[in-house]
C-alpha positions, 0 to 999 in steps of 0.5 A: 799454962799449956799455951804458955809452955808451948809458946815459950818453946816455939820462940826458943832456938833449938840450934845456937846460930852462933855456934860453929857447926864445922866438923873439923877446926879450921886453921889459918894457913895461906895456900895459893892455887886455882879453882876450876868452875863448872865451865872448866875455867880457872880462877886464882885463889888462896886460902884464908883458913883450911881444915881437912873438911873445908876452907875459906877461899880468898878470890875475885871469883864468886860462885853461887852457894851449892856450886860444884868446884875443883880446887887445886891447892899448891902443896895439897893438890886437887880437891873436889868441893861444894860452895857453902856460902859467898863472902865479900872477899871470896867463898867457903867450900866443903870438901867432897872426899872419902874418909881415907883421903881426908885422913891423908889431907889432915896429915899433910896439913899438920906437916905444913903447919909445923914444918917451919916451926920444927924445921922439917924437911921432906926426905929424899933418899936418892939424888934425882936425875933430870929427865924429860918425856911424856908419861901416863899415870893411872890412879887406883880408881882408873883415872889417867893422869897425862904428864911429863917426867921432870926427874927420876931417881932410884926411890921416886920421880917428879912429874908435871901434869897436863891437866888434873894433879893427884892429891898427896897420899894418892897411889899411882901406877906407871906401867908396873911401877907403883908409887905414892904421891908425896908432894904437890905444887901447882901442876907438878907433883912427886911420887915415892916408889912403893914395893908391891 
């Protein structure tokens, strides 16, 4: 009897392989962008679905499982990720972000999913004046973002990054001015000034 019981237990799966084990539900949302591989080469990509913890990517680029990549999503910005599997049309990634950034990402995804249905527009409280010139922004963790000023207003400014872009919700400093990133698209991004 003992032998039968142990044999039956050893043949029964402890984990249902068909169960979705994702931490957050992915939603269908098309976002274009680029993925940066370990050799610092850019590859075009777009999302099939996405959540605040990962995404299914459509791309001709096929990194190996476990590869560390950086995704630049239009409308979301830069997100570090780990490739978890390859597919015939691309690959799936798990984001490597801290909890407060994950919350901001979830908020932005919610806005993107609902903006058309609810006819939402991003508030811009003051008219912007076109500007041009180099700028250096500093993130809270000390990383520098070299960029060019596109326009500026009394309440915010927009920039074009030379390299890496910040993520929506990031706090940046331009000299003694503090701002929060409110929009990212490709290499361009906008900040709203925050009172210190």
